C-alpha positions in Angstrom: 0.0 0.2 0.0 2.8 2.3 0.6 4.0 2.0 -2.9 0.8 2.7 -4.4 0.6 5.9 -2.1 3.9 6.9 -3.3 3.0 6.5 -6.9 -0.3 8.3 -6.3 1.7 11.1 -4.2 4.0 11.7 -7.1 1.5 11.3 -9.8 -1.3 13.4 -9.1 0.4 15.7 -6.5 4.0 16.1 -7.7 5.0 16.2 -4.2 8.4 14.6 -4.6 9.3 14.9 -1.1 6.3 13.2 0.3 6.8 10.4 -2.7 10.4 9.7 -1.8 9.3 9.0 1.8 6.8 6.8 1.2 9.2 4.7 -1.4 12.2 4.9 1.0 9.5 3.0 3.4 8.3 0.6 0.6 12.0 -0.2 -0.2 12.9 -1.2 3.5 9.7 -3.2 3.5 10.3 -5.1 0.3 14.1 -5.4 1.3 12.9 -7.0 4.5 10.7 -9.4 2.8 13.5 -10.0 0.3 11.3 -9.4 -2.7 13.8 -8.6 -5.3 10.8 -7.8 -8.1 9.3 -4.8 -5.9 12.2 -3.6 -4.8 13.4 -3.1 -8.3 9.7 -1.3 -8.9 10.0 0.9 -5.9 13.8 2.0 -7.1 12.5 2.7 -10.7 10.0 4.8 -8.9 12.7 6.6 -7.0 14.3 7.1 -10.3 11.7 9.3 -11.2 11.8 11.3 -8.6 15.7 11.4 -8.7 15.5 12.4 -12.5 12.9 15.4 -12.1 15.2 16.6 -9.3 18.1 16.9 -11.3 20.1 14.1 -9.7 21.5 11.7 -12.7 23.8 10.2 -10.9 21.1 8.6 -8.2 18.9 8.4 -11.0 21.6 6.1 -12.8 22.2 4.2 -9.9 18.9 3.1 -8.8 17.9 2.2 -12.6 21.2 0.2 -12.8 20.2 -1.6 -9.4 16.6 -2.1 -10.2 17.7 -3.6 -13.7 19.7 -6.0 -11.8 17.3 -7.0 -9.9 14.6 -7.8 -12.4 17.4 -9.6 -14.5 17.7 -12.2 -11.5 14.1 -13.0 -11.0 13.6 -13.1 -14.8 11.1 -10.2 -15.1 11.8 -8.3 -17.9 8.6 -6.8 -18.4 9.5 -3.6 -16.8 13.0 -3.2 -18.4 11.4 -0.6 -21.3 9.9 1.6 -18.3 13.7 1.7 -16.9 15.0 2.5 -20.1 12.5 5.3 -20.6 13.5 6.7 -17.4 17.7 6.6 -18.3 16.7 7.9 -21.9 14.6 10.8 -20.3 17.5 11.4 -18.2 20.1 11.4 -21.3 17.5 14.0 -23.1 17.6 16.5 -20.1 21.2 16.4 -19.7 22.7 16.1 -22.7 23.5 18.4 -25.5 21.5 17.9 -28.5 23.7 16.9 -31.6 23.7 18.9 -35.1 
């Protein structure tokens, strides 16, 4: 429920601080449950917030860990979304080529 409340807080209210806090709580919960798939989902959600905050290093680190976890459990369904987060970050931080 915390993850979904974080998603709602982020998507509807764009409250990055509240969403981040809910994501951190979710991350602690899912790590404690040893659920790598949901840990990966939370990490990507956190990466979206980090991207909007302009924190490229954190964004890359979170997505990299999420990709690793999803690869370990064989769940590739979320990979396109993870790659989108990285692509969106690159568009924001890299100068356009001409």
